[in-house]
Structure formats: structure tokens, C-alpha cells
C-alpha positions in Angstrom: 0.4 -0.1 0.2 2.7 2.0 0.6 3.9 1.4 -2.7 1.4 3.3 -4.0 1.3 6.2 -2.4 -0.8 5.7 0.8 0.1 6.2 4.2 0.0 3.5 6.9 -1.5 4.9 10.1 -2.4 1.7 12.4 -3.5 -2.1 12.0 -5.6 -4.2 14.2 -7.3 -1.5 15.2 -10.1 -3.1 17.8 -13.5 -1.2 18.3 -16.9 -2.7 19.6 -17.6 -3.4 16.0 -14.8 -5.5 15.2 -11.4 -4.8 14.5 -9.8 -3.1 11.7 -6.8 -4.7 9.8 -5.1 -0.9 8.6 -6.0 2.4 8.8 -4.3 4.1 5.7 -4.4 7.4 3.6 -4.2 8.6 1.0 -4.9 12.1 0.2 -7.0 13.4 2.6 -8.4 10.0 2.2 -8.9 8.2 5.1 -9.7 4.8 4.4 -10.7 1.9 6.2 -8.6 -1.3 5.1 -10.1 -5.4 5.2 -7.5 -7.8 4.4 -9.1 -11.5 3.5 -6.3 -14.2 2.7 -7.1 -17.6 1.6 -3.7 -20.0 1.1 -5.9 -22.7 -1.0 -8.9 -22.3 -3.5 -11.3 -24.6 -1.4 -13.4 -22.7 0.2 -13.4 -19.9 -3.3 -11.7 -16.6 -3.0 -11.5 -14.5 -1.0 -13.7 -11.5 -1.3 -16.3 -14.3 -1.3 -16.0 -13.8 2.2 -17.3 -10.1 2.5 -20.6 -10.6 2.7 -23.5 -8.2 3.8 -23.2 -8.8 7.5 -19.4 -8.2 6.6 -20.3 -5.0 5.1 -22.5 -3.6 7.9 -20.0 -4.3 10.5 -17.0 -2.6 8.5 -19.3 0.2 8.4 -19.9 0.5 12.1 -16.4 -0.1 12.8 -15.6 2.1 11.1 -17.9 5.2 11.8 -17.0 4.8 15.8 -13.3 4.9 14.8 -14.2 8.3 13.4 -16.2 9.5 15.6 -13.6 8.9 18.6 -10.9 10.7 16.6 -12.7 13.8 15.5 -9.0 15.4 14.6 -9.5 12.6 11.0 -10.3 13.8 8.2 -14.2 13.3 8.0 -13.4 12.4 4.1 -12.7 8.4 4.4 -14.0 4.9 2.9 -14.5 0.8 2.9 -11.5 -0.9 0.7 -10.9 -4.5 0.7 -7.5 -6.1 0.1 -7.8 -9.8 -0.9 -4.7 -12.4 -1.3 -4.8 -15.9 -2.7 -2.1 -17.7 -2.2 -0.7 -20.1 -5.3 0.2 -23.8 -5.0 3.3 -23.2 -6.8 4.6 -20.8 -4.2 4.5 -17.8 -6.9 3.9 -14.6 -6.1 0.0 -14.4 -4.2 -2.6 -12.8 -6.3 -3.3 -9.6 -4.8 -6.2 -7.5 -5.4 -7.4 -4.3 -4.5 -11.1 -3.2 -4.2 -12.2 0.5 -2.9 -15.1 1.9 -2.3 -16.8 -0.5 -1.2 -19.7 0.9 0.8 -20.5 3.6 -1.3 
């Protein structure tokens, strides 16, 4: 993420609504990132685990965090990073889904 111009502000931040895996900033925008990793393809791609319930928890956690940190810009979004490990030990496939809730 840092190579893409993001500044990492925090990792594994706990809220009453769940954990925020990564907190980043790009320009003036605060980004709450959920990271999902799969070591094999048995259960399908990692993004399949982002259910409507998970999205609601992500949103609640982000809103709570913003309320608790008024020093942060209120311009924020939710992103998901998926990491699919490869069987042949090749580099993992990494996908970045921006603004998963509009």
C-alpha cells in the first residue's frame, strides 16, 4: 500500500464493532482496509467472505473510529484487499477493491 502512495496510520485497531485491519490515508481520504487471505482455493476466492453482514460491521467500525478520532478527516471510505496464495509458491495474487460501500 505504501508503494501505491498510501500512508499507513494503524494496524489491527479494535472497536466494539470489530477489528480494522489497516487504517491508511491517501491524500485527504482516510481508508479503512479489510484484508482477506486464502491459502488455497477450496473455500473459493477471499472476496467471497465479504458478506453483507461483514460490510455492515466494517462500516460500523469505521464510523465508530471516526467519531472517536475527531482529528481525522471525515472523508473516508472502505476498501478490501484480497490475497490468494498460489499452489506453486509463486507470488500471491493481490486484488484491491476500492470503496466497497458507496
